[in-house]
N, C-alpha and C positions, 0 to 999 in steps of 0.2 A: 508613631513610626518606629520601627525597629532600627537599631543602629546599622545592621547589615542592609544593603540595598543593592540596586542594580541600576546601571545607566540604561536609559531607554532611547530609542529613536533612530532615525535614519541620518546618516552622517551629513548628507547634503542639507537636509532640513535644519539641523542645528547649526551648520556652517552659515547658512543664510541668515539665521537669527543672530548669530554672532557678528556677522558683518553689519547687520542693521544697527546693533547696539554699540558698535565700536565708536568710541568718542562721545557716548552718551551715558557714561556711568552715573552721573548725577541724576539724570532723568530716569534711568532704570531704577536706581535706589528710591527715588520719590514714588514711582509707580508701585514698587513692592511695598513700601510703607503705606500707600494709599489702600492697598489690598490687605492690610493688617499683617504683613509678613513680619517674621521675627529675624532680625539681622544675625548672621552667622560669620564664622571665620572662614578662611581659605577662599581666595579669589578676590578680584577687584570689587565685585558685588556678589554677595551671597545671602540668600534668604530662605527661610522655611515658610512655605505658603500652603494654605489649605485649598486643595483642588476641590474637595468636597468636605463636608463637616467631619466625615469619618476617614478622610484620606488626605495626608499632606504630602508635598513633594519638596525637594530641595533644588533650588536654582543657584548655580555657580557660574559666574562670568569672569573671564580674563580678557582684558583688552590686548590688541596686537602690539607687538614690539618689533624690533629689527630682525628678530629670529623666528618668530611664531605668529601665526594668523590669530585673530580673535577666536575665543573658544567659549561655547555655551554648553554647560553640562546640566542635565536634569537627572536627579536621583529619585527613585521611588522605592517604596517598601518591597522587599523581595517577594512578598505574597500578593502583590497588586492584582495579578491575574485571577485571584480568588474573588475579587470584587468586580472586575470588568474585563472584557476582551481587550487584547493589545490594541486593536484598531480603535476601540472606543477611548482608550487612554490617550492615544495620539490625537484624536479629535478634541478631547478635553484640554490637552496641553496646547493645542493650536488655538483653541478658543481663549485660553488664558493669556497667551502671547498677544492675541488680538486686542484683549482688554489692556494689557500692559502698553502696547504700542499706542492705543488711543490715549491713554493717560499721558504718555510721553509727548505725543503730538499736542495735546492741550497745554502742557507745561511750556513747550517750545514757542507756541503761538500766543 
């Protein structure tokens, strides 16, 4: 993955994901570790995850505080559209979050 990247997504989609993980940083970290993510700096939870063997993404999450809502940020390589259509990327990210949510639910239960 190149150092330069771009944020992807629709604001409401990532806000809903941020709301879901607010208060669940331990579970989110566990799920990212279970998916063989590499822990990164910046954020309450930050990992580099392989979306595919040839394409990694960076997930950064900040919990809500008294001034700001929870924030989920996904960074991808600036050349990601060379590999797939934007819509396909959003589908793959949605699938990844479904996997992360399932792992989190298993940890909670």
